[in-house]
N, C-alpha and C positions, 0 to 999 in steps of 0.2 A: 731687235729691241722689242718689237711687238710680241715676239714669242716669249721673251723674258717676262714682260708684263702679264701676259696671259698665264704663264706658268706660276707666277708669283700670286695672281688672283685665285687660281685653283688651289694653291697651297694654303692660302688664308681661308678660303671657303671650307676646305677639308679640316683644318685645324679648328675652326669654330664649330663645325658640325660634330667633330669628335669630342669636343669639349662638352657640347650639349648633351651627347649621348651618354657621356660618362657622368654627368651630373655636375660638371665644373661650370661655373657661370662665367660668361664673357664679360659681365658687367656686375657691379656691386649693387646689392639690394639691402636695404637696412633690415637687420634681424629684429624681429619682435618677439618677445618672451611670451609664451603660451602657457597658461596654468590649466592643466587638466583637472576638471571636476570629476569626482568619482560618480560612477553610474550605479545607482542602487536599483536593483530590481527584486521583486517579490515573485517567487515561482508561483504560478497559477496552479491551484489545487482544485481538482474537481471535487464536488461535495461527495462525502461518504454516503453510499446508500444505507438506508436503514437495515437492520438485520432481517433475514428472511424467517418469517414465522413458520414453524414446523410442528408436526405432532408425531407421536411415536407410531411406527408402522408394524413393528414386531417382524418375526420370521427373517432375520437378516443372517448373513453368512460372515464369518470372521468377526464376531461381535467382540467389542472391547470397551473398557471404560474410557471416557473422554472428560478432561477437566473443563470446567466452565470459567469464563474470565470475569463475569459479573453475575450478581444475584441481588435482586431488589424486591422487597416485600411491598404489597399494595392491597387495596381493597380491605383496609383496616387490618392488615396483617394476615388475612386468610389465603392469600395467594402469593406466590414467589415467581417473578419473571427472571429467567436464566438467559445468559448470552454466552456464546462460545464460538470459536473458530473451527470450521469443518471443511470438508471437501464437497465437490458438486454431486448432485443426485444423477443417477440412481447408484453411483459408485460409493457414496457415503451418505446413509440415512439414519435418522434417529430410530433405534429399535425400541427402547423403553427407558423410563426414568423410575428410579427406586428412591422412595422417600422413607426414612426412619425417624420417627419423632420420639424425643424424650423430654424430660422437664428441663434440661439444660441446653439442648442442642437439636437442630434439624439437619440430618445429614442427607444430602441429595446427591444421587449418582446418576450420571447420564451414561447410556450405553449406545454406541454406534456401530454400524457394520455395513456391509454391501447388501443392497436389496437382492433377494433370491432370483429376481427376473433379470438381473444384470450380468448373467453368465458370460456372454460373448460381446460385451460393450466396451469399447475403448473409453478410457477416462482421462481427462485433462487434469493436470496438476494445478489446481487453482483454489485459493483459500476463499471461503465464503463465510460471512458471519451469520450465525443463526441464532434464533431465540425460541423458547417454549415457556409455557406457563404451567405451574403445578399448583393444585389445591391442597391446603393443609387441613388436618383434622381439627386442629385448634389454631387460634390466632398465634402468630409468631411471638408476640410479647417481647420479653427480654432474652428470649433463646437466641443462641448464635447459629448462623447458617454455616455448615461445614460441607466442603466438596468431598464426596466419597471416592472420587477418582485420584485424589492426591494423597500421598502417603503421609501418615501422621508421624 
């Protein structure tokens, strides 16, 4: 009899442990409804650094035209600030800026290339925003600024 009671107790203990391990409850718990609230997050953005001011250096290798993304006249229309995306120095530097002024438009063309001294330099592929300023012969007035690197 004692053996039967001990065996029955072990079976009950094993059954209740097995039920707990499988997630089955041995007693009833009232179910509460839970309403999930959406979590709204805003991705943190680091502030964009200002464009790097550069000046033409000349004497580049593999020189090519580069389109600018922004042009803004200032100093009573006597100067134009240009902004464009480029590569890192010395692999990508501003060679020269060509300005052609007419009565209707001001055509500005940026030329970039690799600095001659960067022969055996490894370059990382990273975009850098750059800016340069050009002086005009006459104030911009109502003339249109045209990018000489973009096809017409």
